[in-house]
All heavy atoms as an XYZ file, in Angstrom:
922
protein
N     164.394    145.980     54.683
C     164.096    144.579     54.528
C     163.626    144.331     53.087
O     162.869    145.101     52.542
C     163.014    144.205     55.539
C     163.002    142.742     55.883
S     161.781    142.347     57.142
C     162.865    142.176     58.524
N     164.067    143.253     52.506
C     163.721    142.960     51.119
C     162.347    142.295     51.022
O     161.776    141.856     52.022
C     164.779    142.044     50.510
O     164.645    140.734     51.035
N     161.860    142.233     49.801
C     160.573    141.571     49.563
C     160.651    140.093     49.940
O     159.679    139.532     50.453
C     160.166    141.722     48.107
C     159.685    143.102     47.753
C     159.199    143.149     46.325
C     158.725    144.547     45.970
N     158.166    144.599     44.614
N     161.813    139.479     49.673
C     161.978    138.072     50.023
C     161.929    137.890     51.537
O     161.270    136.968     52.034
C     163.289    137.523     49.462
C     163.563    136.050     49.751
C     162.442    135.164     49.210
C     164.902    135.648     49.160
N     162.586    138.758     52.291
C     162.520    138.695     53.763
C     161.088    138.845     54.246
O     160.658    138.145     55.165
C     163.393    139.780     54.391
C     164.884    139.515     54.227
O     165.269    138.335     54.126
O     165.646    140.498     54.200
N     160.346    139.773     53.626
C     158.939    139.964     53.992
C     158.132    138.693     53.741
O     157.305    138.295     54.572
C     158.323    141.124     53.207
C     158.862    142.481     53.632
O     159.415    142.577     54.751
O     158.730    143.428     52.835
N     158.367    138.051     52.601
C     157.638    136.820     52.260
C     157.979    135.697     53.243
O     157.095    134.947     53.665
C     157.957    136.369     50.829
C     157.398    137.277     49.767
C     155.904    137.157     49.714
C     155.375    137.972     48.550
N     153.926    137.974     48.503
N     159.257    135.590     53.604
C     159.659    134.561     54.566
C     159.006    134.833     55.913
O     158.471    133.917     56.554
C     161.197    134.479     54.694
C     161.609    133.592     55.865
C     161.818    133.959     53.401
N     159.017    136.088     56.354
C     158.385    136.434     57.630
C     156.886    136.140     57.606
O     156.333    135.631     58.591
C     158.633    137.903     57.974
C     160.067    138.156     58.378
O     160.762    137.259     58.859
N     160.526    139.374     58.172
N     156.221    136.463     56.499
C     154.794    136.158     56.369
C     154.544    134.655     56.455
O     153.606    134.203     57.114
C     154.241    136.700     55.052
C     154.111    138.195     55.005
C     153.696    138.687     53.612
O     153.437    137.901     52.706
N     153.640    140.005     53.450
N     155.407    133.882     55.783
C     155.257    132.429     55.825
C     155.487    131.898     57.236
O     154.732    131.045     57.714
C     156.204    131.742     54.841
C     156.145    130.251     54.937
C     155.092    129.557     54.359
C     157.115    129.545     55.632
C     155.015    128.173     54.462
C     157.031    128.166     55.743
C     155.989    127.474     55.167
N     156.513    132.383     57.919
C     156.806    131.930     59.286
C     155.637    132.261     60.214
O     155.242    131.437     61.047
C     158.117    132.551     59.809
C     159.320    132.070     58.977
C     158.320    132.248     61.286
C     159.573    130.585     59.007
N     155.066    133.454     60.064
C     153.896    133.817     60.868
C     152.723    132.890     60.576
O     152.042    132.408     61.494
C     153.498    135.279     60.633
C     154.494    136.240     61.217
O     155.229    135.910     62.144
N     154.538    137.447     60.665
N     152.460    132.635     59.293
C     151.393    131.719     58.910
C     151.658    130.329     59.478
O     150.771    129.676     60.021
C     151.276    131.654     57.384
C     150.290    130.628     56.935
C     148.954    130.796     56.738
C     150.571    129.250     56.640
N     148.387    129.607     56.340
C     149.351    128.643     56.277
C     151.725    128.483     56.656
C     149.272    127.303     55.932
C     151.643    127.148     56.323
C     150.414    126.561     55.948
N     152.897    129.887     59.365
C     153.303    128.571     59.843
C     153.064    128.449     61.346
O     152.516    127.449     61.820
C     154.780    128.361     59.495
C     155.371    127.064     59.962
C     155.119    125.882     59.272
C     156.191    127.013     61.083
C     155.670    124.693     59.694
C     156.749    125.830     61.505
C     156.484    124.667     60.816
O     157.020    123.481     61.228
N     153.459    129.469     62.106
C     153.290    129.445     63.562
C     151.808    129.446     63.940
O     151.395    128.745     64.874
C     153.994    130.637     64.196
N     150.993    130.197     63.212
C     149.557    130.285     63.511
C     148.799    129.020     63.127
O     147.797    128.673     63.760
C     148.935    131.477     62.788
C     149.396    132.815     63.309
C     148.924    133.976     62.437
O     148.115    133.740     61.504
O     149.380    135.099     62.680
N     149.256    128.333     62.112
C     148.509    127.190     61.586
C     149.020    125.836     62.044
O     148.450    124.811     61.647
C     148.477    127.242     60.059
C     147.598    128.362     59.581
O     146.394    128.313     59.740
N     148.209    129.403     59.040
N     150.057    125.802     62.830
C     150.482    124.514     63.379
C     149.730    124.341     64.701
O     149.985    125.030     65.674
C     151.996    124.456     63.568
O     152.435    125.504     64.397
N     148.769    123.432     64.716
C     147.844    123.263     65.834
C     148.620    122.873     67.085
O     149.218    121.816     67.154
C     146.782    122.185     65.511
C     145.859    121.975     66.687
C     146.031    122.562     64.258
N     148.608    123.774     68.054
C     149.291    123.498     69.316
C     150.797    123.353     69.171
O     151.468    122.983     70.107
N     151.309    123.618     67.995
C     152.747    123.484     67.789
C     153.209    122.065     67.527
O     154.388    121.805     67.449
N     152.273    121.113     67.397
C     152.659    119.725     67.192
C     152.030    119.181     65.915
O     150.931    119.568     65.538
C     152.226    118.856     68.373
C     153.022    119.141     69.619
C     152.601    120.100     70.516
C     154.199    118.455     69.862
C     153.335    120.376     71.659
C     154.942    118.727     70.994
C     154.504    119.689     71.891
O     155.240    119.952     72.990
N     152.719    118.255     65.288
C     152.178    117.587     64.105
C     151.336    116.396     64.548
O     151.246    116.096     65.740
C     153.321    117.091     63.191
O     154.054    116.084     63.886
C     154.233    118.218     62.777
N     150.749    115.686     63.592
C     149.946    114.495     63.893
C     150.764    113.408     64.587
O     150.225    112.607     65.333
C     149.334    113.927     62.611
C     148.302    114.860     62.002
O     147.777    115.726     62.737
O     148.033    114.729     60.799
N     152.068    113.367     64.319
C     152.907    112.335     64.940
C     153.616    112.848     66.183
O     154.472    112.187     66.744
C     153.934    111.782     63.927
C     154.857    112.878     63.410
C     153.237    111.053     62.801
C     156.028    112.361     62.583
N     153.269    114.060     66.628
C     153.802    114.578     67.880
C     155.078    115.381     67.773
O     155.638    115.787     68.779
N     155.571    115.624     66.577
C     156.796    116.410     66.414
C     156.480    117.894     66.604
O     155.492    118.386     66.082
C     157.403    116.173     65.038
N     157.299    118.582     67.357
C     157.071    119.996     67.645
C     157.457    120.852     66.449
O     158.516    120.669     65.861
C     157.884    120.421     68.869
C     157.715    121.879     69.220
C     156.501    122.355     69.702
C     158.756    122.785     69.053
C     156.325    123.691     70.012
C     158.589    124.121     69.367
C     157.376    124.568     69.848
O     157.204    125.888     70.150
N     156.588    121.781     66.089
C     156.857    122.739     65.012
C     157.384    124.016     65.630
O     156.649    124.743     66.279
C     155.563    123.083     64.260
C     155.200    122.116     63.203
N     155.832    122.069     61.993
C     154.253    121.156     63.175
C     155.282    121.129     61.264
N     154.324    120.554     61.962
N     158.629    124.312     65.443
C     159.178    125.567     65.947
C     159.420    126.502     64.766
O     160.056    126.110     63.782
C     160.486    125.319     66.688
N     158.895    127.729     64.843
C     159.132    128.675     63.753
C     160.621    128.881     63.461
O     161.012    129.045     62.318
C     158.480    129.964     64.248
C     157.416    129.508     65.177
C     157.979    128.289     65.838
N     161.467    128.832     64.484
C     162.906    128.997     64.291
C     163.460    127.851     63.437
O     164.290    128.052     62.571
C     163.603    129.076     65.651
C     165.116    129.065     65.615
C     165.778    130.049     64.697
N     165.669    131.422     65.091
C     165.907    132.437     64.252
N     166.246    132.217     63.006
N     165.809    133.661     64.646
N     162.991    126.621     63.675
C     163.440    125.477     62.878
C     163.046    125.640     61.411
O     163.818    125.310     60.514
C     162.874    124.167     63.429
C     163.458    123.794     64.781
O     164.536    124.317     65.146
O     162.824    122.967     65.474
N     161.841    126.152     61.174
C     161.398    126.368     59.800
C     162.239    127.442     59.129
O     162.661    127.291     57.983
C     159.919    126.748     59.757
C     159.391    126.993     58.348
S     159.629    125.602     57.210
C     158.420    124.459     57.818
N     162.520    128.520     59.836
C     163.367    129.583     59.283
C     164.769    129.036     58.971
O     165.349    129.337     57.936
C     163.456    130.765     60.246
C     164.238    131.947     59.668
C     164.239    133.127     60.610
N     162.901    133.637     60.878
C     162.252    134.486     60.082
N     162.804    134.900     58.957
N     161.043    134.911     60.408
N     165.299    128.198     59.865
C     166.613    127.589     59.630
C     166.604    126.715     58.382
O     167.551    126.726     57.594
C     167.060    126.779     60.839
C     167.462    127.636     62.012
O     167.716    128.837     61.871
N     167.504    127.048     63.191
N     165.522    125.949     58.199
C     165.420    125.115     56.998
C     165.369    125.979     55.742
O     166.039    125.672     54.747
C     164.187    124.214     57.067
C     163.954    123.344     55.825
C     165.121    122.390     55.607
C     162.639    122.591     55.951
N     164.601    127.064     55.776
C     164.523    127.961     54.619
C     165.897    128.536     54.305
O     166.314    128.589     53.142
C     163.482    129.081     54.873
C     162.069    128.492     54.890
C     163.601    130.186     53.836
C     161.002    129.438     55.388
N     166.638    128.947     55.319
C     167.977    129.507     55.108
C     168.947    128.459     54.578
O     169.780    128.745     53.713
C     168.487    130.137     56.399
C     167.733    131.402     56.754
C     168.119    131.986     58.110
O     169.020    131.438     58.786
O     167.513    133.005     58.488
N     168.836    127.226     55.084
C     169.695    126.142     54.581
C     169.396    125.863     53.112
O     170.309    125.632     52.312
C     169.492    124.872     55.408
C     170.107    124.961     56.778
C     169.788    123.721     57.588
C     170.304    123.855     59.002
N     169.986    122.677     59.827
N     168.106    125.870     52.750
C     167.734    125.661     51.346
C     168.284    126.774     50.467
O     168.730    126.520     49.345
C     166.209    125.581     51.202
C     165.600    124.298     51.700
S     166.185    122.838     50.824
C     165.716    123.209     49.149
N     168.258    128.017     50.964
C     168.784    129.139     50.184
C     170.283    128.976     49.952
O     170.779    129.206     48.847
C     168.486    130.461     50.893
N     171.004    128.548     50.984
C     172.449    128.331     50.839
C     172.712    127.194     49.867
O     173.580    127.288     48.991
C     173.104    128.049     52.206
C     174.530    127.562     52.047
C     173.058    129.303     53.071
N     171.946    126.088     49.982
C     172.114    124.973     49.051
C     171.904    125.442     47.621
O     172.673    125.106     46.722
C     171.125    123.845     49.383
C     171.139    122.759     48.348
C     172.039    121.745     48.250
C     170.249    122.615     47.242
N     171.742    120.965     47.152
C     170.651    121.481     46.524
C     169.125    123.331     46.799
C     169.980    121.038     45.387
C     168.477    122.881     45.666
C     168.901    121.749     44.983
N     170.855    126.224     47.406
C     170.544    126.702     46.060
C     171.682    127.559     45.513
O     172.064    127.437     44.343
C     169.231    127.488     46.066
C     168.791    127.887     44.684
C     168.024    127.024     43.921
C     169.158    129.114     44.135
C     167.627    127.374     42.632
C     168.766    129.462     42.855
C     168.008    128.600     42.115
O     167.628    128.941     40.850
N     172.245    128.435     46.345
C     173.342    129.292     45.894
C     174.584    128.474     45.559
O     175.318    128.807     44.626
C     173.678    130.336     46.957
C     172.616    131.406     47.084
C     172.874    132.372     48.227
O     173.862    132.193     48.975
O     172.071    133.308     48.382
N     174.841    127.401     46.308
C     175.979    126.530     46.005
C     175.698    125.664     44.782
O     176.573    125.435     43.956
C     176.299    125.634     47.201
C     176.864    126.333     48.420
C     176.930    125.366     49.601
C     178.225    126.928     48.125
N     174.482    125.190     44.690
C     174.103    124.300     43.596
C     174.009    125.036     42.264
O     174.371    124.518     41.224
C     172.759    123.646     43.960
C     172.173    122.749     42.909
C     173.046    121.542     42.672
N     172.473    120.724     41.660
C     172.518    120.976     40.358
N     173.110    122.048     39.916
N     171.977    120.167     39.498
N     173.505    126.275     42.304
C     173.329    127.074     41.094
C     173.970    128.448     41.263
O     173.275    129.438     41.444
C     171.833    127.258     40.778
C     171.092    125.973     40.561
C     170.248    125.463     41.540
C     171.217    125.267     39.365
C     169.553    124.276     41.344
C     170.524    124.089     39.165
C     169.703    123.601     40.156
O     169.011    122.436     39.952
N     175.307    128.532     41.201
C     175.941    129.854     41.301
C     175.513    130.737     40.125
O     175.062    130.243     39.088
C     177.433    129.551     41.259
C     177.560    128.158     40.786
C     176.259    127.461     41.012
N     175.646    132.042     40.299
C     175.196    133.001     39.283
C     175.749    132.682     37.899
O     175.034    132.748     36.903
C     175.587    134.425     39.675
C     174.755    134.949     40.831
O     173.701    134.352     41.127
O     175.171    135.954     41.433
N     177.035    132.319     37.824
C     177.617    132.058     36.501
C     177.009    130.829     35.845
O     176.904    130.760     34.625
C     179.145    131.955     36.567
C     179.685    130.870     37.468
C     179.784    129.554     37.035
C     180.129    131.168     38.743
C     180.282    128.568     37.853
C     180.640    130.196     39.572
C     180.717    128.890     39.123
O     181.216    127.917     39.941
N     176.563    129.865     36.635
C     175.922    128.678     36.052
C     174.528    129.029     35.534
O     174.139    128.609     34.448
C     175.839    127.559     37.090
C     175.246    126.268     36.581
C     176.115    125.509     35.593
O     177.247    125.928     35.291
O     175.643    124.480     35.083
N     173.784    129.817     36.277
C     172.457    130.248     35.823
C     172.598    131.085     34.555
O     171.864    130.888     33.588
C     171.733    131.028     36.933
C     171.381    130.066     38.065
C     170.477    131.701     36.398
C     170.825    130.721     39.291
N     173.546    132.014     34.546
C     173.759    132.842     33.354
C     174.174    132.005     32.155
O     173.753    132.277     31.032
C     174.812    133.912     33.635
C     174.301    134.988     34.549
O     173.108    135.230     34.652
N     175.211    135.638     35.245
N     174.987    130.979     32.375
C     175.428    130.110     31.277
C     174.243    129.350     30.690
O     174.165    129.123     29.483
C     176.481    129.121     31.779
C     177.076    128.251     30.679
C     178.039    127.228     31.255
N     177.366    126.204     32.030
C     176.717    125.159     31.502
N     176.653    125.006     30.205
N     176.127    124.277     32.275
N     173.305    128.966     31.539
C     172.152    128.187     31.088
C     171.085    129.032     30.410
O     170.219    128.499     29.716
C     171.537    127.431     32.273
C     172.438    126.369     32.907
C     171.809    125.846     34.187
C     172.713    125.245     31.932
N     171.142    130.346     30.602
C     170.136    131.234     30.003
C     170.568    131.642     28.600
O     171.678    132.145     28.418
C     169.947    132.472     30.873
C     169.298    132.164     32.199
S     169.114    133.596     33.241
C     168.034    134.599     32.272
N     169.716    131.433     27.614
C     170.061    131.824     26.254
C     170.285    133.335     26.153
O     169.583    134.123     26.769
C     168.834    131.418     25.435
C     168.063    130.497     26.299
C     168.417    130.808     27.712
N     171.296    133.731     25.430
C     171.573    135.149     25.197
C     172.375    135.812     26.291
O     172.617    137.013     26.238
N     172.803    135.060     27.281
C     173.594    135.646     28.360
C     174.979    135.996     27.838
O     175.570    135.285     27.043
C     173.712    134.659     29.518
O     174.525    135.184     30.512
N     175.512    137.116     28.294
C     176.810    137.569     27.793
C     177.930    137.356     28.812
O     178.957    138.000     28.753
C     176.734    139.058     27.438
O     176.430    139.805     28.599
N     177.739    136.442     29.736
C     178.768    136.215     30.749
C     179.788    135.191     30.255
O     179.631    134.577     29.207
C     178.129    135.741     32.051
S     177.443    134.088     31.938
N     180.840    135.018     31.062
C     181.846    134.006     30.743
C     181.194    132.633     30.713
O     180.235    132.365     31.428
C     182.958    134.011     31.795
C     183.754    135.301     31.786
O     183.811    135.935     30.720
O     184.300    135.661     32.835
N     181.726    131.758     29.910
C     181.173    130.420     29.768
C     181.827    129.471     30.781
O     182.466    128.500     30.418
C     181.363    129.924     28.333
C     180.505    128.721     28.042
O     179.554    128.449     28.757
N     180.852    127.989     27.008
N     181.657    129.771     32.062
C     182.205    128.941     33.131
C     181.181    127.858     33.444
O     180.000    128.138     33.612
C     182.475    129.789     34.391
C     183.463    130.897     34.082
C     182.984    128.912     35.521
C     183.615    131.904     35.207
N     181.643    126.614     33.534
C     180.757    125.500     33.850
C     181.051    125.016     35.265
O     182.200    124.850     35.650
C     180.957    124.354     32.864
C     180.549    124.705     31.453
C     180.745    123.536     30.524
C     180.343    123.917     29.115
N     180.576    122.824     28.180
N     180.001    124.770     36.025
C     180.151    124.324     37.408
C     180.895    122.997     37.482
O     181.684    122.770     38.400
C     178.793    124.263     38.139
C     178.974    124.011     39.633
C     177.883    123.225     37.539
C     179.552    125.147     40.393
N     180.690    122.093     36.526
C     181.423    120.825     36.525
C     182.922    121.059     36.434
O     183.704    120.370     37.083
C     180.980    119.938     35.364
C     179.683    119.226     35.651
O     179.221    119.179     36.783
N     179.086    118.686     34.610
N     183.343    122.013     35.610
C     184.762    122.315     35.485
C     185.313    122.885     36.784
O     186.395    122.504     37.234
C     185.012    123.300     34.338
C     184.718    122.691     32.974
O     184.608    121.446     32.878
O     184.589    123.468     32.007
N     184.577    123.803     37.395
C     185.041    124.438     38.635
C     185.156    123.411     39.753
O     186.158    123.375     40.480
C     184.080    125.573     39.056
C     184.425    126.100     40.432
C     184.102    126.701     38.040
N     184.150    122.577     39.903
C     184.112    121.652     41.037
C     184.969    120.401     40.835
O     185.482    119.861     41.806
C     182.670    121.227     41.315
C     181.786    122.381     41.750
S     182.440    123.332     43.144
C     182.370    122.138     44.437
N     185.140    119.963     39.596
C     185.818    118.697     39.388
C     187.046    118.810     38.485
O     188.145    118.470     38.889
C     184.841    117.660     38.827
C     183.661    117.432     39.718
C     182.384    117.725     39.294
C     183.826    116.946     41.001
C     181.296    117.525     40.119
C     182.746    116.745     41.843
C     181.475    117.032     41.398
N     186.876    119.274     37.268
C     187.964    119.269     36.294
C     189.120    120.179     36.696
O     190.283    119.789     36.609
C     187.421    119.694     34.925
C     188.416    119.560     33.808
C     187.759    119.910     32.481
C     188.755    119.801     31.358
N     188.157    120.190     30.075
N     188.824    121.402     37.167
C     189.870    122.361     37.519
C     190.207    122.351     39.015
O     190.948    123.202     39.483
C     189.434    123.778     37.119
C     189.176    123.890     35.623
O     189.767    123.116     34.856
O     188.369    124.746     35.234
N     189.683    121.412     39.744
C     189.908    121.316     41.182
C     191.154    120.470     41.429
O     191.154    119.267     41.195
C     188.682    120.687     41.833
C     188.771    120.622     43.336
O     189.853    120.615     43.909
N     187.617    120.543     43.972
N     192.216    121.093     41.930
C     193.480    120.379     42.124
C     193.352    119.228     43.109
O     193.995    118.201     42.959
C     194.570    121.342     42.590
C     195.009    122.311     41.529
C     196.096    123.243     42.025
O     196.384    123.305     43.207
N     196.691    123.970     41.106
N     192.527    119.381     44.132
C     192.334    118.302     45.092
C     191.680    117.096     44.430
O     192.067    115.953     44.664
C     191.473    118.767     46.265
C     191.130    117.643     47.215
C     192.094    117.148     48.091
C     189.873    117.062     47.212
C     191.801    116.103     48.938
C     189.573    116.021     48.057
C     190.535    115.542     48.931
O     190.238    114.511     49.768
N     190.697    117.361     43.579
C     189.948    116.284     42.951
C     190.742    115.599     41.847
O     190.571    114.414     41.607
C     188.627    116.824     42.408
C     187.707    115.760     41.910
C     187.006    114.967     42.796
C     187.544    115.540     40.560
C     186.166    113.980     42.343
C     186.697    114.559     40.100
C     186.018    113.779     41.003
N     191.610    116.345     41.158
C     192.400    115.780     40.065
C     193.202    114.581     40.552
O     193.807    114.593     41.601
C     193.350    116.819     39.473
C     192.638    117.802     38.597
O     191.553    117.540     38.095
N     193.230    118.964     38.429
N     193.172    113.524     39.803
C     193.933    112.334     40.137
C     193.196    111.355     41.029
O     193.690    110.269     41.273
N     192.033    111.702     41.541
C     191.306    110.780     42.403
C     190.644    109.658     41.612
O     190.449    108.570     42.127
C     190.242    111.523     43.227
C     190.773    112.430     44.322
C     189.602    113.091     45.056
C     191.628    111.674     45.308
N     190.292    109.946     40.379
C     189.693    108.905     39.550
C     190.783    108.215     38.748
O     191.748    108.831     38.318
C     188.627    109.508     38.628
C     187.441    110.137     39.364
C     186.512    110.799     38.382
C     186.699    109.101     40.179
N     190.623    106.931     38.545
C     191.684    106.108     37.982
C     192.030    106.411     36.532
O     193.175    106.602     36.193
C     191.303    104.632     38.116
C     191.245    104.177     39.546
C     190.799    102.741     39.664
O     190.844    102.014     38.651
O     190.415    102.357     40.760
N     191.065    106.434     35.644
C     191.335    106.557     34.221
C     191.441    108.033     33.833
O     190.460    108.679     33.524
C     190.237    105.869     33.410
C     190.543    105.867     31.922
O     191.663    106.224     31.530
O     189.643    105.493     31.159
N     192.644    108.573     33.804
C     192.847    109.992     33.510
C     192.675    110.310     32.028
O     192.580    111.468     31.662
C     194.218    110.431     33.991
C     194.359    110.276     35.487
C     195.113    111.421     36.121
O     195.507    112.336     35.403
O     195.288    111.369     37.329
N     192.642    109.302     31.161
C     192.487    109.534     29.727
C     191.024    109.554     29.299
O     190.715    109.874     28.170
C     193.227    108.455     28.927
C     194.719    108.551     29.160
O     195.261    109.640     29.304
N     195.387    107.402     29.228
N     190.129    109.234     30.211
C     188.711    109.175     29.883
C     188.083    110.559     29.926
O     188.361    111.348     30.815
C     187.990    108.257     30.874
O     186.604    108.348     30.683
N     187.225    110.847     28.942
C     186.483    112.112     28.946
C     185.376    112.095     30.003
O     184.880    113.133     30.407
C     185.854    112.374     27.571
C     186.912    112.706     26.531
O     188.003    113.157     26.919
O     186.633    112.499     25.338
N     184.977    110.904     30.430
C     183.893    110.754     31.399
C     184.392    110.663     32.834
O     183.653    110.305     33.722
C     183.083    109.495     31.091
C     182.449    109.553     29.724
O     182.119    110.667     29.276
O     182.277    108.486     29.111
N     185.649    111.012     33.068
C     186.225    110.799     34.388
C     185.698    111.755     35.448
O     185.850    111.504     36.622
C     187.747    110.859     34.352
C     188.311    112.248     34.178
C     189.815    112.208     34.252
C     190.358    113.607     34.255
N     191.731    113.650     34.602
N     185.094    112.852     35.047
C     184.620    113.826     36.019
C     183.160    113.592     36.353
O     182.362    113.214     35.510
C     184.819    115.252     35.487
C     186.266    115.542     35.225
C     186.761    115.623     33.941
C     187.146    115.685     36.288
C     188.096    115.855     33.708
C     188.492    115.914     36.064
C     188.963    116.003     34.771
O     190.285    116.218     34.556
N     182.832    113.825     37.602
C     181.453    113.684     38.042
C     180.610    114.813     37.474
O     181.115    115.840     37.071
C     181.395    113.726     39.565
C     182.144    112.619     40.289
C     182.135    112.872     41.782
C     181.518    111.272     39.983
N     179.324    114.622     37.499
C     178.390    115.641     37.037
C     177.786    116.315     38.262
O     177.130    115.678     39.080
C     177.299    114.981     36.189
C     176.392    115.988     35.520
O     176.312    117.142     35.991
O     175.756    115.616     34.530
N     178.041    117.618     38.422
C     177.589    118.378     39.587
C     176.079    118.274     39.775
O     175.589    118.214     40.893
C     178.005    119.837     39.428
C     177.707    120.701     40.610
C     176.841    121.751     40.646
C     178.288    120.630     41.916
N     176.841    122.328     41.884
C     177.726    121.656     42.690
C     179.217    119.797     42.509
C     178.062    121.873     44.019
C     179.550    120.012     43.840
C     178.984    121.039     44.566
N     175.312    118.210     38.676
C     173.851    118.106     38.761
C     173.424    116.876     39.561
O     172.463    116.923     40.308
C     173.223    118.026     37.369
C     173.381    119.316     36.588
O     173.671    120.351     37.206
O     173.207    119.273     35.361
N     174.135    115.785     39.376
C     173.788    114.547     40.063
C     174.505    114.425     41.402
O     173.977    113.874     42.355
C     174.109    113.335     39.189
C     173.276    113.309     37.942
C     173.822    113.640     36.712
C     171.926    112.976     38.000
C     173.041    113.640     35.561
C     171.143    112.969     36.855
C     171.710    113.301     35.639
O     170.945    113.301     34.515
N     175.722    114.940     41.478
C     176.538    114.829     42.688
C     175.941    115.619     43.846
O     175.806    115.120     44.948
C     177.964    115.315     42.397
C     178.881    115.244     43.571
C     179.409    114.033     43.983
C     179.223    116.394     44.265
C     180.260    113.968     45.069
C     180.074    116.343     45.346
C     180.594    115.122     45.748
N     175.566    116.883     43.628
C     175.062    117.761     44.689
C     173.572    117.986     44.494
O     173.123    119.080     44.270
C     175.828    119.079     44.695
C     175.676    119.877     45.973
C     175.928    119.300     47.200
C     175.275    121.194     45.940
C     175.789    120.016     48.363
C     175.132    121.925     47.106
C     175.390    121.324     48.315
O     175.246    122.047     49.470
N     172.810    116.920     44.590
C     171.374    116.997     44.349
C     170.606    117.226     45.647
O     171.156    117.164     46.746
C     170.892    115.735     43.632
C     171.145    114.495     44.459
O     170.752    114.409     45.606
N     171.818    113.515     43.860
N     169.331    117.506     45.530
C     168.493    117.806     46.692
C     168.414    116.620     47.648
O     168.418    116.803     48.869
C     167.099    118.219     46.235
N     168.354    115.396     47.122
C     168.281    114.218     47.993
C     169.534    114.114     48.869
O     169.426    113.854     50.073
C     168.092    112.944     47.167
C     168.064    111.705     48.001
N     167.004    111.383     48.804
C     168.995    110.739     48.169
C     167.270    110.246     49.438
N     168.460    109.835     49.068
N     170.704    114.322     48.276
C     171.946    114.292     49.057
C     171.952    115.390     50.102
O     172.375    115.199     51.239
C     173.156    114.432     48.129
N     171.457    116.568     49.734
C     171.390    117.687     50.668
C     170.495    117.354     51.857
O     170.885    117.510     53.012
C     170.881    118.929     49.955
C     170.531    120.061     50.879
C     171.531    120.802     51.491
C     169.208    120.368     51.140
C     171.200    121.839     52.353
C     168.880    121.400     51.993
C     169.874    122.140     52.608
N     169.273    116.887     51.590
C     168.345    116.570     52.673
C     168.874    115.425     53.545
O     168.671    115.419     54.761
C     166.951    116.228     52.144
C     166.162    117.433     51.765
C     165.761    117.623     50.451
C     165.811    118.388     52.710
C     165.027    118.748     50.097
C     165.085    119.514     52.357
C     164.685    119.696     51.057
N     169.549    114.475     52.946
C     170.105    113.357     53.704
C     171.202    113.831     54.655
O     171.426    113.220     55.703
C     170.664    112.290     52.765
O     169.643    111.751     51.983
N     171.877    114.905     54.311
C     172.970    115.416     55.136
C     172.507    116.329     56.262
O     173.270    116.619     57.177
C     173.975    116.168     54.256
N     171.243    116.769     56.214
C     170.739    117.668     57.268
C     170.627    116.920     58.600
O     170.248    115.750     58.628
C     169.363    118.215     56.880
C     169.330    119.238     55.773
C     167.891    119.616     55.457
C     170.128    120.477     56.127
N     170.937    117.598     59.711
C     170.784    116.960     61.017
C     169.310    116.816     61.380
O     168.465    117.537     60.918
C     171.479    117.925     61.985
C     171.585    119.227     61.275
C     171.517    118.913     59.807
């Protein structure tokens, strides 16, 4: 088990012990499984939002390929190409930072 797994397990244990009777002030039930699911969903969102090559590109002195997430998701995406009207515009592609943000992610959660 990794250190991160240990930290998550410690947090889940703390969470289960400190949620009084398992209910919040407004009566919502706190289930440790739901919290673990949220943590895992956040980890997946983070990996999609910040792939390794994007983090390496943003770090000074990194020796990796200069791949940009905007190019991968929008500019070089055959499905996306042609969806925007003005093909001669340099601004025709969306910005991944704003498109796949935390607010959009949380809004999409069930």
